[in-house]
Phi, psi and omega in degrees: 000147185243154181270128186301135180254128180235128182247136177255120195224123170205145183287004182234120176289175171071028177250019181065032180296314179300317188290326180299308186296320182295318172295327180283330178293317177295318190289321174295329170296318174304329181266022174070015174264138177278116195247141162239126174257120182253128184255104172241031172247123187311333181289341172061039178288332179286326174297321182286339174292323181274325190235151185276168190299320178300317175303304184305323179300307184301320178296319183291328181287338174278071191287347179263003184252146177270062190254016167219167178300319182291318184296332184286328187262337198304327178302345179290341183283342179248229180247011182266196182233171177296155177253154177295126180293145174267111181274151168258113177280125184267311187209170172295124185085358186231125188221139184243132167262105185298151176272178191202123178300337173300330190302341176300332178299335184288338183304319181294313177308316172296321174296316183296319184272353179293317168297326185300321184292004175247007185284185181266337177210178182053049181272351180305307185288312179301324177282337176292322175295308182306324185258015191301318178297322185285327176302312182300317186292318178291325172306311182296320182292322183288328188290318179257002178061052191280151177265331180203150179245126181247129192239138181241132183225172183284175181271007188258175184246041185269191186296321184295319177295319174309313183290328183283326180292319175300340182269001196253126172283315188233143179237132173241143184246111175281140185224141163271178183259066186209170182297313194291327177294318178297321182294316181298319186297314179307326180292319192297313181310297171312323181293310182292322182294319185287323180289320180290322175299312179304310181299324181296322179297322184292318174305312181297330185283335180251089188297323185232076177297146187267359183206166183286146175234156181277159182272344174054056181290318181047052186285127176293129184259328187157195178227164176230144172252132186223169169063053179217157174289138179242135172230133188048041186054029173223144180299151175290159187304320187308330184266341186304326181297327181280307183300324187277356168266348187299312185308315178290313180299319178300307185296318178290322184277304182280311188261346182055048175245170174291144179291158186240159179260069186230158162252160184308324182297338179237020177257124187290345179275352175274113183283328174190153171249094182271129178285166169275124187278355170054242189299337180289334182297303180293336174295312183293324180291329180294320189257010172052046173216161182291162180304319180276010167252005172292154183229168174309323182298335181272350184105010173271077178248171188046234182301323183297316181301323176293327182282340173290326186284319181293319179299320180303313185295323183299316192276329180292314179299319184292322182293326174292325184291320188293320175295319180293320183289321182286336173297312181297311181296326180295317184296316178291336180242035190297345179295319178263353179238022187287343177262019182256134180259109178263131183294140177296140168282127185286000000 
């Protein structure tokens, strides 16, 4: 049995993706789900959210230990194999596969071996490299008996992200309320479909694999709207024109369906509309904790205290909706997902 991998992806940066994964990781852990947060973005922003700079510098200096995603896969750039990753325990039920700025150097290795994975022989090494992220994540999940893996990647369409998506069962798309997010959304659909098709051809090409391989389902779960002003629980008018186009663009680009006349607030594919928590964000970053764990001692007093409780409710509801949705999707796609264990909703 395998642990489900959920990747959060958009071709547009600055949509609050990393903060979303950070908070969901804490929330799933709070709900007694054992979580692995995997940082496959060479910018390592998710890692920086969990760990302070001094610890991170020390971690990156230990180059002989498999203590980051890159250190665990770097032997593949020579003649070696992947190493069992050393996880950083953040909290009870919450573990991190730390990111590494050196990961960007793996992009070339992935690009070079991608054509070779469609060759006639010597397929072991190309497939080992292309599936390195999935191998590492499943090793980590087995090590701590994880229920779910949440993955952060960069906003580009390069070889690292292709390999990360091949490792993915489910994709969630965070969006901002702006033109660039919509354009990024339009790029994603064709790209994900192309990667899925190309990976399926490679799986067909290696009829008797010598180790387990990911199926590369990349099933769309839905989208989230983030980082806009909210008044009376509704986005302000300046952003409405962009937000209200999302349901139609999502269906056309991601699902290849006809557009619908819906707004996100009544769209079942919109997982959540998460407001910007403004001054609570730097406060939470300073104390290296999620917004919903801030206390009066941290400075969360008055209206901030109310916002802390609202944040808890928002992320609790979102985490439950994600589990419910991927469970339903697993049942719909049971042919390729039969070996996937979806954690139960409490």
